[in-house]
C-alpha positions in Angstrom: 0.0 0.0 0.0 1.4 3.3 -1.0 1.5 6.2 1.5 0.1 9.5 0.4 1.5 12.4 2.3 -0.7 15.4 3.1 0.4 18.8 1.9 2.6 20.8 4.2 0.1 23.5 5.1 2.6 25.2 7.4 5.2 25.5 4.6 2.5 26.9 2.2 1.4 29.4 4.8 5.0 30.6 5.2 5.6 31.1 1.5 6.1 34.8 0.9 3.4 36.5 -1.1 4.2 38.5 -4.3 5.0 42.2 -3.6 4.1 45.3 -5.5 4.4 49.1 -5.2 2.7 52.0 -6.9 3.7 55.7 -6.7 2.5 59.1 -8.0 4.3 62.5 -8.3 1.3 64.8 -8.9 -1.5 65.3 -11.3 -2.4 68.2 -13.5 -2.3 69.7 -17.0 0.7 67.6 -17.9 1.1 67.5 -21.7 4.0 66.6 -24.0 4.0 70.2 -25.4 4.5 71.6 -22.0 7.6 69.6 -21.1 11.0 69.3 -22.7 12.5 66.0 -23.5 15.1 66.7 -20.8 12.5 67.4 -18.2 10.5 64.3 -19.1 13.6 62.1 -18.8 14.4 63.7 -15.4 10.9 62.9 -14.1 11.0 59.3 -15.5 14.4 58.8 -13.9 13.2 60.1 -10.5 10.1 57.9 -10.7 12.2 54.9 -11.5 14.5 55.6 -8.6 11.6 55.7 -6.2 10.1 52.5 -7.6 13.4 50.6 -7.5 14.2 51.8 -4.0 10.8 50.7 -2.6 10.7 47.5 -4.5 14.1 46.5 -3.3 12.9 46.9 0.3 10.0 44.6 -0.4 12.0 41.9 -2.2 14.5 41.9 0.7 11.7 41.1 3.1 11.0 44.6 4.3 7.5 45.8 5.4 5.2 47.8 3.3 5.7 50.7 5.7 9.5 50.4 5.1 9.0 50.5 1.4 6.6 53.5 1.4 9.0 55.5 3.5 12.0 54.5 1.4 10.4 55.3 -1.9 9.0 58.7 -0.7 12.2 59.8 0.8 13.9 59.7 -2.6 11.1 61.9 -3.9 11.3 64.3 -1.0 15.1 64.6 -1.7 14.4 65.5 -5.4 13.9 69.1 -6.5 11.4 67.9 -9.1 8.4 67.3 -6.8 6.4 69.5 -4.5 7.6 67.6 -1.4 10.8 68.2 0.7 13.6 69.7 -1.4 11.3 70.9 -4.2 8.4 72.1 -2.2 6.5 75.3 -3.2 6.7 78.6 -1.4 4.0 80.0 0.9 2.8 83.6 0.7 5.4 84.4 3.3 8.2 83.1 1.2 8.8 80.0 3.4 8.2 76.3 2.9 5.7 74.3 5.0 5.5 70.6 4.7 2.7 68.0 5.3 2.8 64.2 5.3 0.9 61.2 6.4 1.2 57.4 6.5 -1.1 54.5 7.3 -0.6 50.8 8.1 -3.2 48.6 6.5 -2.6 45.8 9.0 -3.3 47.7 12.2 -5.1 50.7 10.8 -2.6 52.8 12.8 -1.6 56.1 11.2 0.6 59.1 11.7 0.5 62.6 10.1 1.9 66.1 10.4 1.3 69.5 9.0 3.0 72.8 8.8 6.6 71.8 9.7 9.4 73.9 8.4 12.7 72.1 9.4 12.1 68.4 8.9 14.3 67.1 6.0 12.0 64.0 5.4 8.5 64.5 6.7 7.3 61.0 5.7 9.8 59.6 8.2 8.4 61.8 11.0 4.9 60.7 10.0 6.0 57.1 10.7 7.5 58.1 14.0 4.2 59.8 15.1 2.4 56.6 14.1 4.7 54.2 15.9 6.1 56.2 18.8 3.2 58.3 20.0 -0.4 57.8 21.0 -1.5 60.5 18.5 -2.3 60.5 14.8 -1.6 64.1 13.8 0.8 66.8 15.1 1.2 70.3 13.8 3.9 72.9 13.4 6.3 73.5 16.3 4.7 70.8 18.3 5.5 68.2 15.7 9.1 69.5 15.5 9.4 69.3 19.3 8.4 65.6 19.1 10.9 65.1 16.3 13.7 66.5 18.4 13.2 63.7 20.9 13.6 61.1 18.2 16.8 62.1 16.4 15.1 63.3 13.3 17.2 65.1 10.7 16.6 68.9 10.9 17.5 71.4 8.3 17.2 75.2 7.9 14.1 76.2 5.9 16.4 77.5 3.2 17.4 73.9 2.4 14.0 73.4 0.7 14.3 76.5 -1.5 14.8 76.2 -5.2 14.9 79.0 -7.7 12.2 77.5 -9.8 9.7 77.5 -6.9 10.8 81.0 -5.8 10.0 82.3 -9.3 6.6 80.6 -9.3 5.7 82.3 -6.0 6.7 85.7 -7.3 4.6 85.2 -10.4 1.7 84.1 -8.3 1.8 87.2 -6.1 2.2 89.4 -9.1 -0.8 87.7 -10.7 -2.9 88.2 -7.6 -2.0 91.9 -7.5 -3.2 92.3 -11.0 -6.6 90.8 -10.2 -7.9 91.1 -6.7 -10.9 89.0 -7.5 -8.9 85.9 -8.1 -8.7 83.3 -5.5 -5.5 83.4 -3.3 -4.3 80.1 -4.8 -5.4 80.8 -8.4 -1.9 82.0 -9.1 -1.6 81.9 -12.9 1.1 79.3 -12.7 0.5 76.3 -15.0 -0.4 73.4 -12.7 1.9 71.0 -14.5 4.7 73.1 -13.1 3.4 73.9 -9.6 2.0 70.5 -8.5 3.9 67.5 -7.5 2.5 66.0 -4.3 4.0 62.5 -4.0 2.6 59.3 -2.7 3.1 55.6 -2.5 1.2 52.4 -1.8 3.0 49.1 -1.1 2.2 45.4 -0.6 4.7 43.3 1.3 5.5 39.6 1.5 3.1 39.2 4.5 0.2 40.6 2.5 0.1 43.9 4.4 -0.7 47.2 2.7 0.6 50.7 3.6 0.1 54.1 2.0 1.8 57.4 2.4 1.6 61.0 1.0 3.9 64.0 1.4 3.7 67.5 0.0 4.5 71.2 0.3 0.9 72.2 -0.3 -0.1 74.9 -2.9 1.9 77.7 -4.3 1.5 81.0 -2.4 -0.8 79.4 0.2 -2.0 81.6 3.1 -3.7 81.5 6.5 -2.1 78.2 7.5 -4.0 76.4 4.8 -3.9 72.6 5.1 -4.8 70.3 2.2 -5.8 66.7 2.0 -2.3 65.1 2.1 -1.9 64.9 5.9 -5.5 64.0 6.5 -6.2 60.3 7.0 -9.2 59.3 4.9 -8.8 62.2 2.5 -5.3 62.1 1.1 -4.1 58.8 2.6 -5.8 55.5 3.7 -4.9 51.9 4.0 -6.8 48.8 5.1 -5.8 45.2 4.3 -9.4 44.3 3.9 -9.8 46.7 1.0 -7.0 48.8 -0.3 -4.3 51.4 0.1 -4.8 54.9 -1.4 -2.7 58.0 -1.9 -4.2 61.1 -3.5 -3.0 64.2 -5.4 -5.0 67.2 -6.7 -7.2 70.0 -5.4 -7.1 69.2 -1.8 -10.2 71.0 -0.6 -12.4 68.7 -2.8 -10.5 65.6 -1.6 -11.2 66.6 2.0 -14.8 67.2 1.4 -15.3 63.9 -0.4 -13.1 61.9 2.0 -11.7 60.5 -1.2 -9.2 57.9 0.1 -11.6 56.4 2.6 -14.5 56.6 0.1 -12.7 54.3 -2.3 -12.1 51.8 0.5 -15.8 52.1 1.5 -17.0 51.4 -2.0 -15.0 48.2 -2.0 -16.1 47.2 1.5 -19.8 48.0 1.3 -20.4 48.1 -2.4 -18.5 45.1 -3.5 -16.5 47.1 -6.1 -13.0 46.2 -7.3 -10.2 48.6 -6.5 -10.3 49.8 -10.1 -14.1 50.3 -10.1 -14.1 52.1 -6.8 -11.2 54.4 -7.6 -12.5 55.2 -11.1 -16.1 56.0 -9.9 -14.9 58.4 -7.2 -12.2 60.2 -9.3 -13.7 60.1 -12.8 -17.5 60.2 -12.2 -18.1 61.9 -8.8 -15.3 64.3 -7.9 -15.6 66.4 -11.1 -19.3 67.0 -10.3 -18.7 68.7 -7.0 -19.7 72.3 -6.5 -18.5 74.9 -7.4 -15.8 73.9 -9.9 -15.4 70.2 -9.6 -12.4 68.4 -8.0 -9.4 67.8 -10.2 -6.6 65.3 -9.5 -6.1 61.6 -9.2 -5.2 58.7 -6.9 -3.1 55.6 -6.8 -4.7 52.6 -5.1 -3.9 48.9 -4.6 -5.7 46.0 -3.0 -4.2 43.1 -1.0 -3.9 40.9 -4.2 -1.7 43.5 -5.8 -4.4 44.9 -8.2 -3.5 48.5 -9.1 -5.6 51.5 -10.1 -4.3 54.9 -11.1 -7.3 57.0 -12.3 -7.0 60.8 -12.8 -9.3 63.4 -14.3 -6.6 65.7 -15.5 -4.6 65.5 -18.7 -1.7 63.8 -17.0 -0.2 62.4 -13.7 3.3 61.3 -12.9 2.9 57.7 -11.9 4.4 54.2 -12.0 4.3 50.8 -10.5 6.1 47.5 -10.1 3.4 44.8 -10.2 3.3 41.4 -8.6 4.9 39.9 -11.7 7.9 42.3 -11.3 7.1 44.4 -14.4 7.8 48.1 -14.0 5.6 50.7 -15.7 6.2 54.4 -15.7 3.7 56.9 -17.2 3.3 60.6 -17.4 0.6 61.3 -20.0 -2.8 59.6 -20.4 -2.4 56.2 -22.1 -4.9 54.7 -24.6 -6.0 52.1 -22.1 -6.8 54.8 -19.6 -9.4 56.7 -21.7 
């Protein structure tokens, strides 16, 4: 009589799951005629660096939180994006930074707003999540917390770039010419002033994480806070549904609770991640009063299915899927119509 051995269930359970990561670098009127070949190549290189950095963390067994932080720190260090080194100027000619991160396994989250001296805000968001009982900290309080945790501080001038300074000057000049214009309607083409960055990762344990980091809007006033540091608006992650990071007109994303809304459509409406993300971004956000919300999201579920819908002409974005294939896009592709 032959002996048939039962499958090794324990060994199967311990087999690492496929990993994946998706990132964005801002959405807006991003068209080929507005960007030189050199600029396009620079953005593609920066997106590739972020993807490779995050994916290497995942394939080495790192957590989704590790991968999100690693990928976003490369983008915060780049002058190309509106985060960290390349952040936009406020109306007071300073730089203020916001960031948030969320763990899809525990639903724990950390966020900060209005910091001026933190080199990599996404790292501080993680510390707030893991080393405090709070979710969000602001301004000098967040920086006081950072000092107790050996976070890298820099002078505010570290973030300044001539490109962003010029944009701020043009914004103020434009507002002076037309007092009826909104304080943030600065006349700067949004393909050049946007650049909020975000990432969603899936690790070998099947855990999701999402993070977003930004400098806000050019010439912002009154301590304005957008969606990026707000859990449920600009960032959300839940292993049961998906991870989401948003970019766009933050006030609309806050009002619609966009990141959580996508998760809710999956949980309560039975939608796929692609259906939920597309419905919110393409069908509903543009219908909001008074002008419609513009922007996009990246989203991924726990099986590694990815969505990247946006209702603007372009969005800096890319992913490495569970099959290891890397895709980087800037303009709208034919399969995204």
